N, C-alpha and C positions, 0 to 999 in steps of 0.2 A: 333337398329340391336342386334342380340342374339350373344353372346361370344362365340370366336373359340373354337371349341370341344378340351378336351385335350387329350392329347396321352393316350394310353394304360397303361403305367408306372405311370403316375401320378392321372387316375382317381380316384384313391381309396387314394390319399393324400387330407389334408387339402385343403381349398382355399388359393391360391398364393405360394403353394409349389410345386415344381417340382424336377422333377429325372430323371439324365442325365447318361447314360451307356456308358462308356468308356474302353477298354481294360478289361470287364468282372466287372470291379469296377462301382458303383453305387454312384453318386455324387448327393447332394440335394442343392437345391438354393431357396430363398426366394424372391419373388418379390414383393416390397412395393407396396400397392394398391393405392397409391396416387402420387409418384414419377416415379413408373415406373422401379426403381434401382434394379438391383437385389444382392443378398448378399449369398456368399456360407454359405450352412450350414454342409458343411462335410461329411462322410459317414455313419455315425450312423443314421439309419432309425430313430427308436426311439426318439432319442433326438431332431433330427430333425421335427419330427411331433409334439411333445411338444411344441418344441419352435414356430414352425409356428400357432398352435393353440392359444399360448400367445399373439405372434404380432398380429392375426385378432382380438382378443379380445380388445387388445390396439388401433389399426391402423383402423380397418375397422368400417365406419360412418354404423350406424343401420340406418333399413328405415323401421320398426315397427310404430303402432300407439303409442305407450308408448313414444318412440324417439321424436314422432312430437309435443307430450304432453309437456314432459320434455325435453327442450332443453339447452346445454350450449356452452357458448360461450368458444370457444378453442384458441382463438388467444394468441400468445405469449405473448403481454402485459399484460395479466390477472396474467401469471404464474412468470411474471418478477415484477409485483406489489406486489405478493404473497411473493416472495424471498426476496425484497425490504422491505417489511413492517414486515413480520412475521420472516423469516431465519434469516437474515442478524444481527438484534438486539439481538437473542438468541445465536449468535455464540460464543464461546468459543476456545480461544487458548492455551492449557496449563492451563485450570482452569479460565483464565484472560476474561475479556471482550476486544470487540475491542476499539481499541481509537476511542475518536471523531471526529479526524480529518481523521481518514480512514475511518469511517463509512460515512460521510460526503461525501468522496468523492466516494466511492461506490455507494452511493444514487443518487449521481450526474451523474454517468455512467449507470445505471439502469434508469434512468430518458432517457438517450441520446438512450439507448437499445429500449424503449418504443417507441419513437418518429422514429428510424429509423427503427426498424424490428418488431414493435408491430402489424402491421398489418395481418402478417402470420399466418396461423393456426399453431400451434404448433405442432401438428401431422403432417402436411405436409413440417414444415422448413427442408431445405436441409443442406448439406455442403456447397453446392455453395453460397445458402444463405447467411452465416456466412463470407465464403472467400470474398466476393463480399463487403459487409459491412468493415470487415478489411481492405481490399485495398483498402479505401477511407478514411482511418486515414490519419491525417496530418503528422505522423512521425513515424519511426519505435518503438519508446518508446511509444506513445499512441497504435500503433498494439498492442503491447506484453502487456500492461497493461488492455487494453480492450478484449485480448484473454484470459487472465489469469481469467479475472472475469466470462465471458462467459461458460469457461470451469467449473467453480465453479458453475454455475446455472444449466449447463446442468446434472453435477455429483450430486447435488440434485435433479434434474428432474428423473434421474434415479432411485436413491434410493426411490423417491415417485411414482415409477410405470409411471410414465409421459412419458419417452423417454426410448429408448432403445441402443442408441449411445452418445457417447459424440463428436460431429462433431466439436466443436473449439479444443478440444484435439487433432485431427487428423490432423489440421492445424500447418504447422512448424512455429517457432517463427520468425519474422524478423530481421534480422542481424542488428547490431545496430553499429554504430562508437564509438571508443574510445573517452570518454569525455576529451576534449582539454581546458585546462585553462593553463594560466601562473601562476608559483609559486609566494607568495607574500613575499618578503624581508621586513627587519625589518623598515629600513629606508623607503620603500614605506609604511610600516604600520604608519608611524610617518606622514608622507606628508598628507594621507588620514585621518589621525584623527585631522589633525588642520583644514579642510574642511568640517569635519561632524557636525552633529547638536549634542546637549548634550546626546540625546535619541540614537543616533546611536553610538556614541563616547563611550556611558556605554555598549552598547551592542557590540562593539568590544571589548573592556577591558575585559568583562565578559566570551565573547566566547574564548578569545586567551590563559586566563590563567586558566579555566576552562575545555578547549578542549571537549566543549560539541556542539551540532548539533544548526541548527538555530530553529527548532522547540522546542525544552529544553531551548533555550536563550528566545524565547518570552514568555514561559509557566513560566519562574522562579519567584517563589513569596519568597515575606521576609519571610512569616513564614516557609520556608524551614528550617531556622536556628532554632536550638531549644537549649534548657537551658543546655544540656551534651557536648555542645562542637562540635557539628557535624550539617552539611547541609544534607539534608534527599532528595535525589533525583531521582525520577523514571523516567526514559527514556523512550520516547513517542516510538521511533522506534524499541527499542530494548527489550520491555517490554514481547515479546512473548517470548524471549529466556528466561527466568527465572531470576535467583539471580542476574547473570552479570550485569543485567540492574537497579537494588536495590543500590545505590550508597549512602555511608554515607562519606562524603569529610569534613574533620577535618577544622573548620571554620579560625585555623591560618594557614592554608595551603600556604605557599611562593609563590607570584607572580613570572612569569618569566620575566615578563615585564608590567611596567604601565607607560602611559604617564602622568597620573593624580597624580603619586607619592604613590597610595596604595602599600603596604608593604604585605597583606595578603588578601585571598579571602573575610575574613569579612570585609575590610577596604573596598575593592574594593565596596562591595554590600552597605556599610554603605553609600560611598559618592553619591551612586544613589537615595537617598532620599532627597527630597524637600520637598515643602507646598502642593503640590499636596497629596491628601489622593488616594492612588490607591495601592490594595495588590501586583501588579505586578513590579518586579523591574525595568525593562525596560516599560517604560511609557510616555506618551506625551499627551498634552491637544489637543482634535482632531481639527481640521482647520477649520472647519466649525457646529454651534452647529446646532442640528434639522436633523442632516444626518443619514439615517438609519445605523446601528453597523454592521459590517460586522459578518458573522456567524462563523466564525472561533475565535471571540474574546468573552471573559468573562465579559469584562469590557471595557467601553468608552474608556478609556485611555490606553488600551494594544495595542501593536502593532502588526500586524499581518505581516506573514514571509514575503510577498511581499512587507510591507515598510521597512523591515530589510533590504533586498536585494537591493530595489530602492535605499533608504536611502545612502547604503555604495557605490552602483554604482555612485551615482548623487557627492559623495564629492569625490572618485575615480577620475573621470573625471575632476574635479574642479582643484583636486590638479596634474593632468596631468601624473598620472598613467597609463602604460599601452596605451597610445595615438597612438605609432605605432604598437600595437599588434592587431592580428585580434582575439585572445581570451585573453583580459584583466581579470585579479584576480578577481574574484570574495568573494562574504561574506563567502562562503565554504572554500576557502582557508586559512582565519583565523585558522581551525583546524591544517591543515600542519605546520603553522608557528609554531603554538601553541607548536605542539608534537616536531619540532625541536628544540626550545627554551628550552623544559623540558630536552631534550636527551643533550644538552649542559650544564644544570644545572647540569647535573650527573644522572639522572633519569635512571633507565632499562628500557629496550623494555617492561617488564612486569609490571612494574609499571604503563608506561604510557597506555598500554593495559587496566587495571584496570580501568583507569579515564576514559577512554573511552567508558567502556562498554563493549569492544568485547572479553574480556580474557576469556577462556574456560580452563584455568589453575586452580590447586589446591590453593586457596585463603583462609586467614583468614575471619570466617563467625560471624556475630553477629546476634543476633535475637531481633526485636523488636515489641511486639503486635503480636506474631505468625508468623511475616514475616522474612524471611532470606534477611539480607542486607550486601552487600559487603563493606568492609572498604577500603578506599583509604588509604594506609601506606604512609608516608613522609621519606625521607631518615634521618637516625639517626645520622650523620655526620654534620648537619646543626646549 
């Protein structure tokens, strides 16, 4: 069947571009050749014509003899593979490489996109396709995190001339519930500590007194402590925020509380040493030999973040802490308790923020090997 003849006002326009006159003003619209969806192109004829020609070149499938010989696979999966294997590893945020943990999670999500959306032609994929996929996500948090990465993929595709619109960016974020967790008291900490394994006890002590996140606790190495009397810690989650994430912590930083009897942060770390040879402060022998090592681990005796959370939760349940609550405290609540105890010890909010790596205020800066480090200062009246 031959196509329907174009109206007089559209006959001299590029293919897929249409003109509609309303109240003496001519409006232009472009019809997507695969989906049929029309998009307004404004009232400027020259701009609309130029855009339509570019769109036709990008979207219209060629049918000449050359295209029959030189065929390219236009599936979404091929572009996601390119983004996963070439774009992500080369990305930099303020000059810094992406963290290994972020890269692993982004690669995992890309593989999900390939499995769920990869069969669709990239030139024909629609906002509805993306929306339907996101609606199938298990939670609002997953919805939003996948939407963010898809937006980055489409943004790169627009830059590469492979797409003209960022469909994921047009989709509204899902509403998430406020995180609900019971606060952890010092008495509950003591009870959980008594029921925890040695590795979890060490992790609890280190997190409570350094006020560092789970990821930084599991990655903490003995060689962070140097001969100049400082511990040099690069926070994984806030590395992209620059100098505030590069902490220089005094080894003689007083603890706020230690069930093991440590007086300083250095004492606490020293107590984590045992007969096992492992570079990581928080470690334990694997349960079964010959088991494949988790991808996030760099050493067979290093604990994963999931092992820290589950180990804490198991000890919490054994201690009966939060058994009547719908939201019992998690490993993350060690941070809140640590901040509270520091404040009770006399620390200012600014000092706590510096130790957490969240401060944007003017700080004392030290330089080492060309890198800026934020020095954690102790109270002078101790």
